[in-house]
RODO-117122 format. One line per 2 residues: number of its first residue (from 1); their letters; for each residue x, y, z of C-alpha. Coordinates in nm, 2 decimals, always signed. Each point is the difference from the previous one (the first is absolute). Example, Ala and Ser with C-alpha at 12.3 -4.5 7.8 and 13.67 -1.06 7.14 Angstrom:
2
1	as	+1.23,-0.45,+0.78 | +0.14,+0.34,-0.07;
//
This chain:
443
1	ms	+13.49,-1.48,-6.71 | -0.33,-0.06,+0.19;
3	va	-0.33,-0.16,-0.07 | -0.17,+0.34,+0.01;
5	ll	+0.24,+0.13,-0.27 | -0.07,-0.31,-0.22;
7	va	-0.37,+0.05,+0.04 | +0.02,+0.37,-0.08;
9	aa	+0.20,-0.07,-0.31 | -0.25,-0.26,-0.12;
11	li	-0.29,+0.24,+0.05 | +0.18,+0.28,-0.19;
13	va	+0.07,-0.24,-0.29 | -0.36,-0.11,+0.00;
15	kl	-0.11,+0.36,-0.02 | +0.24,+0.09,-0.28;
17	tg	-0.09,-0.31,-0.21 | -0.37,+0.01,+0.07;
19	lg	-0.01,-0.35,+0.15 | -0.34,-0.04,+0.16;
21	ed	-0.07,+0.37,-0.04 | -0.27,+0.17,-0.20;
23	ap	+0.21,+0.31,-0.06 | +0.37,-0.08,-0.01;
25	gl	+0.24,+0.27,+0.13 | +0.18,+0.10,+0.31;
27	rl	-0.13,+0.30,+0.19 | +0.27,+0.21,+0.16;
29	dr	-0.07,+0.23,+0.29 | +0.23,+0.29,-0.06;
31	pl	+0.05,+0.13,+0.35 | +0.06,-0.36,+0.12;
33	vl	+0.25,-0.08,-0.27 | +0.18,+0.34,-0.02;
35	tq	+0.06,+0.03,+0.37 | +0.15,-0.35,+0.02;
37	lg	+0.22,+0.07,-0.31 | +0.12,+0.31,+0.18;
39	fl	+0.11,-0.20,+0.30 | +0.18,-0.25,-0.23;
41	ia	+0.18,+0.29,-0.17 | +0.10,+0.14,+0.34;
43	gl	+0.14,-0.34,+0.09 | +0.21,-0.01,-0.31;
45	ls	+0.13,+0.35,+0.07 | +0.12,-0.13,+0.34;
47	ls	+0.24,-0.22,-0.20 | +0.24,+0.29,+0.01;
49	na	+0.08,-0.07,+0.37 | -0.08,-0.38,+0.02;
51	td	+0.30,-0.20,+0.10 | -0.17,-0.33,-0.09;
53	pa	-0.20,+0.04,-0.33 | -0.12,-0.36,+0.02;
55	yl	-0.21,+0.08,+0.30 | -0.14,+0.30,-0.18;
57	wf	-0.10,-0.20,-0.31 | -0.16,-0.26,+0.21;
59	dt	-0.22,+0.26,+0.17 | -0.07,+0.17,-0.33;
61	wr	-0.14,-0.34,-0.13 | -0.20,-0.03,+0.32;
63	fa	-0.17,+0.34,-0.05 | -0.06,-0.07,-0.37;
65	gl	-0.18,-0.32,+0.11 | -0.21,+0.20,+0.25;
67	ll	-0.09,+0.23,-0.29 | -0.12,-0.30,-0.20;
69	vs	-0.21,-0.12,+0.29 | -0.17,+0.33,+0.05;
71	va	-0.07,+0.04,-0.37 | -0.15,-0.35,-0.02;
73	vs	-0.23,+0.06,+0.30 | -0.11,+0.34,-0.14;
75	nl	-0.13,-0.18,-0.31 | -0.24,-0.23,+0.19;
77	se	-0.37,+0.03,-0.05 | -0.24,+0.10,+0.27;
79	sd	-0.09,-0.36,+0.09 | +0.36,-0.10,+0.00;
81	ir	+0.08,+0.28,+0.24 | -0.26,-0.12,+0.24;
83	tl	+0.12,-0.36,-0.04 | +0.36,+0.10,+0.08;
85	al	-0.11,+0.19,+0.31 | -0.21,-0.30,+0.11;
87	ai	+0.30,-0.23,-0.05 | +0.23,+0.23,+0.21;
89	ca	-0.25,-0.01,+0.29 | -0.03,-0.38,-0.03;
91	lc	+0.38,-0.05,+0.00 | +0.01,+0.22,+0.32;
93	lv	-0.19,-0.28,+0.18 | +0.27,-0.25,-0.10;
95	qt	+0.28,+0.23,+0.10 | -0.16,+0.06,+0.35;
97	av	-0.06,-0.38,+0.04 | +0.37,-0.07,-0.06;
99	ag	+0.11,+0.29,+0.23 | -0.23,-0.13,+0.27;
101	lq	+0.14,-0.35,-0.02 | +0.35,+0.14,+0.01;
103	yv	-0.07,+0.21,+0.31 | -0.16,-0.28,+0.19;
105	sg	+0.24,-0.28,-0.10 | +0.33,+0.21,-0.01;
107	se	+0.09,-0.17,-0.32 | +0.04,+0.13,-0.36;
109	lg	-0.21,-0.31,-0.10 | +0.27,-0.13,-0.23;
111	ls	-0.01,+0.30,-0.22 | +0.38,+0.05,+0.03;
113	vl	+0.03,-0.21,-0.31 | -0.17,+0.29,-0.18;
115	ge	+0.24,+0.26,+0.14 | -0.21,+0.10,+0.31;
117	eq	+0.20,+0.09,+0.31 | -0.03,-0.16,+0.34;
119	iv	-0.26,+0.15,+0.24 | +0.13,+0.34,+0.11;
121	ee	+0.01,+0.06,+0.37 | +0.01,+0.36,+0.12;
123	ni	+0.16,+0.12,+0.32 | -0.29,+0.18,+0.16;
125	nf	+0.02,+0.10,+0.37 | +0.31,-0.22,+0.03;
127	sa	-0.18,-0.31,-0.11 | -0.04,-0.18,-0.33;
129	qr	-0.33,+0.06,-0.18 | -0.09,-0.21,-0.30;
131	ra	-0.09,+0.18,-0.33 | -0.18,-0.16,-0.29;
133	gg	+0.13,+0.05,-0.35 | -0.26,-0.20,-0.20;
135	lk	+0.10,-0.05,-0.36 | +0.19,+0.34,-0.02;
137	vh	+0.34,-0.11,+0.14 | +0.00,+0.25,+0.29;
139	pn	-0.25,+0.15,+0.24 | +0.06,+0.36,-0.12;
141	il	-0.05,-0.11,-0.36 | -0.33,-0.17,+0.11;
143	gy	-0.09,+0.33,+0.16 | +0.05,+0.18,-0.33;
145	yy	-0.24,-0.25,-0.16 | -0.27,+0.04,+0.26;
147	ef	+0.01,+0.38,+0.00 | -0.08,+0.00,-0.38;
149	vw	-0.25,-0.28,+0.00 | -0.19,+0.13,+0.30;
151	pl	-0.13,+0.32,-0.18 | -0.10,-0.20,-0.30;
153	al	-0.19,-0.26,+0.20 | -0.17,+0.27,+0.21;
155	al	-0.10,+0.20,-0.30 | -0.17,-0.29,-0.16;
157	al	-0.18,-0.07,+0.32 | -0.12,+0.36,+0.02;
159	sr	-0.10,+0.02,-0.37 | -0.34,-0.06,-0.15;
161	gp	+0.13,-0.28,-0.22 | -0.14,-0.35,-0.03;
163	ll	-0.05,-0.20,+0.32 | +0.29,-0.24,-0.08;
165	lr	+0.24,+0.29,-0.04 | -0.10,+0.16,+0.32;
167	la	+0.02,-0.32,+0.20 | +0.34,-0.08,-0.14;
169	ga	+0.11,+0.35,+0.09 | -0.12,-0.03,+0.35;
171	ag	+0.17,-0.34,+0.04 | +0.32,+0.14,-0.14;
173	aa	-0.01,+0.31,+0.22 | -0.05,-0.22,+0.31;
175	sa	+0.28,-0.23,-0.09 | +0.24,+0.29,-0.07;
177	lv	-0.08,+0.14,+0.35 | +0.09,-0.34,+0.16;
179	gv	+0.30,-0.06,-0.21 | +0.16,+0.34,+0.05;
181	vl	-0.02,-0.04,+0.38 | +0.20,-0.32,-0.03;
183	tl	+0.28,+0.18,-0.19 | +0.07,+0.23,+0.30;
185	sr	+0.07,+0.27,-0.26 | -0.06,+0.33,+0.18;
187	as	+0.02,+0.22,-0.31 | -0.26,-0.22,-0.18;
189	wl	-0.23,+0.03,+0.30 | +0.01,+0.37,-0.01;
191	tf	-0.10,+0.02,-0.36 | -0.33,-0.19,+0.06;
193	pv	-0.20,+0.27,+0.17 | +0.12,+0.26,-0.26;
195	sa	-0.11,-0.23,-0.29 | -0.34,-0.07,+0.16;
197	al	-0.07,+0.37,+0.05 | +0.09,+0.09,-0.36;
199	li	-0.21,-0.28,-0.14 | -0.30,+0.10,+0.20;
201	ll	+0.03,+0.35,-0.14 | +0.05,-0.11,-0.36;
203	vy	-0.23,-0.31,-0.03 | -0.26,+0.02,+0.28;
205	rd	-0.05,+0.37,+0.02 | -0.36,+0.10,+0.06;
207	rl	-0.11,-0.35,+0.11 | +0.20,+0.03,+0.32;
209	fs	-0.28,+0.12,+0.22 | -0.28,-0.22,-0.14;
211	rt	-0.19,-0.23,+0.23 | +0.16,-0.32,-0.15;
213	sl	+0.35,+0.15,+0.03 | -0.05,+0.08,+0.36;
215	iv	-0.12,-0.35,+0.08 | +0.30,-0.16,-0.19;
217	lg	+0.24,+0.24,+0.17 | -0.14,-0.10,+0.34;
219	ll	+0.04,-0.37,-0.08 | +0.36,+0.06,-0.12;
221	ai	+0.07,+0.19,+0.32 | -0.11,-0.29,+0.21;
223	vg	+0.21,-0.25,-0.21 | +0.30,+0.24,+0.02;
225	av	-0.04,+0.03,+0.38 | +0.01,-0.38,+0.04;
227	aa	+0.30,-0.03,-0.24 | +0.18,+0.27,+0.20;
229	ly	-0.02,-0.21,+0.31 | +0.22,-0.26,-0.17;
231	ag	+0.22,+0.21,-0.23 | +0.01,+0.32,+0.20;
233	pl	+0.28,-0.09,+0.25 | +0.22,-0.13,-0.28;
235	iw	-0.05,+0.32,-0.20 | +0.06,+0.23,+0.30;
237	er	+0.31,-0.18,+0.10 | +0.14,+0.01,-0.36;
239	lt	-0.07,+0.38,-0.02 | +0.14,+0.09,+0.34;
241	ad	+0.25,-0.26,+0.12 | +0.37,-0.01,-0.07;
243	dg	+0.07,-0.12,-0.35 | +0.37,-0.08,+0.02;
245	gs	+0.11,+0.33,-0.14 | -0.18,-0.06,-0.34;
247	aa	-0.16,+0.35,+0.00 | +0.31,+0.17,+0.13;
249	qr	+0.21,-0.13,-0.29 | -0.20,+0.17,-0.27;
251	gp	+0.10,+0.35,+0.09 | +0.38,-0.06,-0.04;
253	ln	-0.06,-0.20,-0.32 | -0.20,+0.29,-0.15;
255	aa	+0.27,+0.25,+0.09 | +0.26,-0.22,-0.16;
257	al	-0.20,-0.04,-0.32 | -0.07,+0.37,-0.02;
259	al	+0.37,+0.06,+0.03 | +0.05,-0.23,-0.29;
261	fe	-0.27,+0.19,-0.20 | +0.20,+0.32,+0.06;
263	qf	+0.28,-0.15,-0.21 | -0.22,-0.09,-0.29;
265	pi	-0.31,+0.23,+0.02 | -0.09,+0.03,-0.37;
267	fg	+0.00,-0.35,-0.15 | +0.08,-0.20,+0.31;
269	vg	+0.24,-0.27,+0.08 | -0.15,-0.23,-0.26;
271	ln	-0.33,-0.20,-0.03 | +0.03,-0.31,+0.22;
273	nf	+0.35,+0.10,+0.10 | -0.08,+0.13,+0.35;
275	gn	+0.05,-0.34,+0.18 | +0.35,-0.07,-0.13;
277	qf	+0.12,+0.36,+0.05 | -0.16,+0.10,+0.33;
279	av	+0.28,-0.12,+0.23 | +0.27,+0.09,-0.26;
281	ld	-0.10,+0.37,-0.06 | -0.15,+0.08,+0.34;
283	rt	+0.22,+0.26,+0.17 | -0.20,+0.01,+0.32;
285	gl	+0.06,-0.36,+0.11 | -0.36,-0.02,+0.11;
287	sr	-0.08,-0.27,-0.26 | +0.21,-0.24,+0.21;
289	la	-0.18,+0.09,+0.32 | +0.07,-0.26,+0.28;
291	gl	+0.13,-0.24,-0.26 | -0.36,-0.09,-0.11;
293	fd	+0.02,+0.16,-0.35 | +0.35,-0.07,-0.11;
295	rs	-0.12,-0.21,-0.30 | +0.07,+0.17,-0.33;
297	nh	-0.35,-0.08,-0.13 | -0.20,+0.15,+0.28;
299	vv	-0.24,+0.29,-0.09 | -0.15,+0.28,+0.20;
301	hn	-0.34,-0.05,+0.17 | -0.17,+0.28,-0.19;
303	lh	-0.14,-0.05,-0.35 | +0.01,+0.37,-0.09;
305	il	+0.36,+0.05,+0.11 | +0.10,-0.32,-0.17;
307	il	-0.14,+0.12,-0.34 | +0.13,+0.35,+0.05;
309	te	+0.35,-0.13,+0.07 | +0.00,-0.25,-0.29;
311	vg	-0.14,+0.23,-0.28 | +0.03,+0.35,+0.15;
313	vv	-0.25,+0.28,-0.02 | -0.07,-0.07,-0.37;
315	gy	-0.10,-0.36,+0.06 | -0.19,+0.07,+0.32;
317	aa	-0.21,+0.26,-0.19 | -0.08,-0.26,-0.26;
319	fa	-0.09,-0.25,+0.28 | -0.23,+0.25,+0.17;
321	lv	-0.17,+0.06,-0.34 | -0.06,-0.37,-0.05;
323	fg	-0.18,-0.04,+0.34 | -0.14,+0.35,+0.03;
325	ig	-0.18,+0.00,-0.33 | -0.13,-0.36,+0.07;
327	ia	-0.14,+0.11,+0.34 | -0.16,+0.32,-0.15;
329	rg	-0.17,-0.19,-0.28 | -0.13,-0.26,+0.24;
331	fr	-0.16,+0.26,+0.21 | -0.14,+0.17,-0.31;
333	aa	-0.15,-0.32,-0.11 | -0.18,-0.04,+0.33;
335	rr	-0.13,+0.36,+0.01 | -0.15,-0.01,-0.35;
337	ap	-0.19,-0.33,+0.04 | -0.32,-0.07,+0.19;
339	vg	+0.03,-0.07,+0.37 | +0.09,-0.37,+0.05;
341	dp	+0.09,-0.08,-0.37 | +0.22,-0.31,+0.03;
343	la	+0.24,+0.10,-0.28 | +0.05,+0.34,+0.16;
345	ai	+0.05,-0.17,+0.34 | +0.28,-0.21,-0.15;
347	aa	+0.18,+0.31,-0.14 | -0.04,+0.18,+0.34;
349	ac	+0.13,-0.30,+0.19 | +0.31,-0.03,-0.22;
351	av	+0.07,+0.36,+0.05 | -0.03,-0.04,+0.38;
353	gl	+0.21,-0.31,-0.01 | +0.28,+0.20,-0.17;
355	ia	-0.03,+0.27,+0.26 | +0.03,-0.26,+0.28;
357	hl	+0.31,-0.14,-0.16 | +0.16,+0.34,-0.03;
359	lh	-0.07,+0.07,+0.36 | +0.15,-0.33,+0.11;
361	gl	+0.29,+0.09,-0.22 | +0.10,+0.27,+0.24;
363	vd	+0.14,-0.27,+0.23 | +0.07,-0.30,-0.23;
365	pg	+0.15,-0.05,-0.35 | -0.34,-0.11,-0.14;
367	fr	-0.05,-0.16,-0.34 | +0.37,+0.05,-0.10;
369	ln	+0.08,-0.32,+0.19 | -0.27,-0.23,-0.14;
371	lg	-0.11,-0.06,-0.35 | -0.33,-0.15,+0.09;
373	ia	-0.10,+0.31,+0.20 | +0.12,+0.23,-0.28;
375	el	-0.22,-0.20,-0.25 | -0.30,+0.04,+0.23;
377	ly	+0.05,+0.38,+0.02 | +0.04,+0.03,-0.37;
379	tg	-0.31,-0.22,-0.05 | -0.18,+0.27,+0.21;
381	lg	+0.13,+0.27,-0.24 | -0.13,-0.21,-0.29;
383	li	-0.34,-0.05,+0.17 | -0.03,+0.38,+0.04;
385	ag	+0.07,+0.05,-0.37 | -0.24,-0.28,-0.09;
387	vr	-0.28,+0.15,+0.20 | +0.06,+0.35,-0.15;
389	aa	-0.02,-0.16,-0.35 | -0.32,-0.17,+0.09;
391	qr	-0.15,+0.32,+0.12 | +0.10,+0.18,-0.32;
393	rr	-0.17,-0.28,-0.20 | -0.31,+0.03,+0.20;
395	av	+0.00,+0.38,-0.05 | +0.04,-0.04,-0.38;
397	aa	-0.27,-0.26,-0.02 | -0.24,+0.22,+0.20;
399	sr	+0.07,+0.30,-0.23 | -0.05,-0.21,-0.31;
401	av	-0.33,-0.13,+0.14 | -0.11,+0.36,+0.07;
403	as	+0.11,+0.11,-0.35 | -0.19,-0.28,-0.17;
405	tg	-0.32,+0.03,+0.20 | +0.00,+0.37,+0.06;
407	pi	-0.19,+0.13,-0.31 | -0.27,-0.27,+0.04;
409	sa	-0.05,+0.06,+0.37 | -0.01,+0.38,-0.06;
411	vr	-0.28,-0.04,-0.26 | -0.19,-0.23,+0.23;
413	ar	+0.04,+0.24,+0.29 | -0.10,+0.31,-0.20;
415	pe	-0.36,+0.08,+0.07 | -0.24,+0.03,-0.29;
417	rv	-0.11,+0.35,-0.08 | -0.37,+0.03,-0.09;
419	ps	-0.07,+0.30,-0.22 | -0.25,+0.24,+0.15;
421	pr	-0.19,+0.28,-0.18 | +0.14,+0.34,+0.02;
423	gp	-0.21,+0.24,+0.20 | +0.02,+0.31,+0.19;
425	sr	+0.25,+0.02,+0.28 | -0.27,+0.10,+0.26;
427	ae	-0.32,-0.17,+0.07 | -0.30,+0.16,-0.17;
429	pp	-0.37,-0.06,+0.07 | -0.16,-0.23,-0.25;
431	rr	-0.17,+0.19,-0.29 | -0.37,-0.06,-0.05;
433	rp	-0.12,-0.08,-0.35 | -0.22,+0.29,-0.12;
435	sl	-0.36,-0.09,-0.08 | -0.18,+0.08,-0.32;
437	aa	-0.19,+0.28,+0.17 | +0.32,+0.20,+0.02;
439	yg	+0.01,+0.03,-0.37 | -0.35,+0.15,-0.03;
441	dr	-0.18,-0.05,-0.33 | +0.32,-0.05,-0.20;
443	p	-0.01,-0.31,-0.21;
//
């Protein structure tokens, strides 16, 4: 049970009962709901191989809660969607402030009473390097957070929305850049340029080579060069120096997990049953490499292999549909809107954030290890659905306006036809009226 789930349930009840709503009723986005229900069904099918059903039911409840979160967010109005995006950017400032204090002081700031871990120190180039975890328990989890918030903040900054929205986006994007450096999360770092490039293509588009854009890009390049003088050596060392075998351990773990998948390829070993069965069912022995991963609850450092092993090819297909359809609809919302539209920018940013997380998931377990990150990602799915619904409402309102004013405007626009006397088709010389002399003496 989480605060996000309680808020989502309250919003859904308010929608159903009409509390504070002009038109009561819950709007269900069919692709959003059906794909998530498909994954839930796939998880239940994996019960056939699960050795601990309690773990499976626990995770089924978790994914049902994520479904409620996404449905609640998808029913937000346009103004509420912008407010939520603004709040996410504002909270990013708080997160980075905490991470900065942790990095400088070397203390978790007394947050251990809330379940936060001690400051993590990584063995980099045979020396201990401090890593900030912020309010997200672990530096890698904080990296997940930043790689999703960064596209959202940057999209708001690049949009043509209100000034407050753009300033909040710029501040959030800057704080995300600072914070992700302090996490020393290499995979998160590598997603940032990919996200920036995709957002420029989706949100900024034809404004890229305008005079104002070139000036702003020049200023950002100067600021980036100055920042690189301070953060560059740390980043370069993290990317190139010895990391205590952290990267080398991922390959054997992946091989051991794939060997486990070969035993249960259709429905998997059971939803949320990978950790307690990894060392038991592993026939390769690689899961206990160097004695570092001999705990029965350890998982593989690959989100895709983890899901594939837990729920098989059936469940992974459902998982791919959940995120694939969300990403495609976010891109479609951006393409169909005017350049710089803030709502379309939010949808595009959420789609890019999902891509960033899936890319990071190639080397880490991703949202499967943290409920807060999972709720953030499914909030992004709900925002995409909410933006698509808002765009449809705009289209319906525009068509109704055209239908109601069309006949009147057509009459007003139709030129008046002035009747003209019928005459010969070709010009003839004017006829002269005969005089009385032409008639002779006739009376």
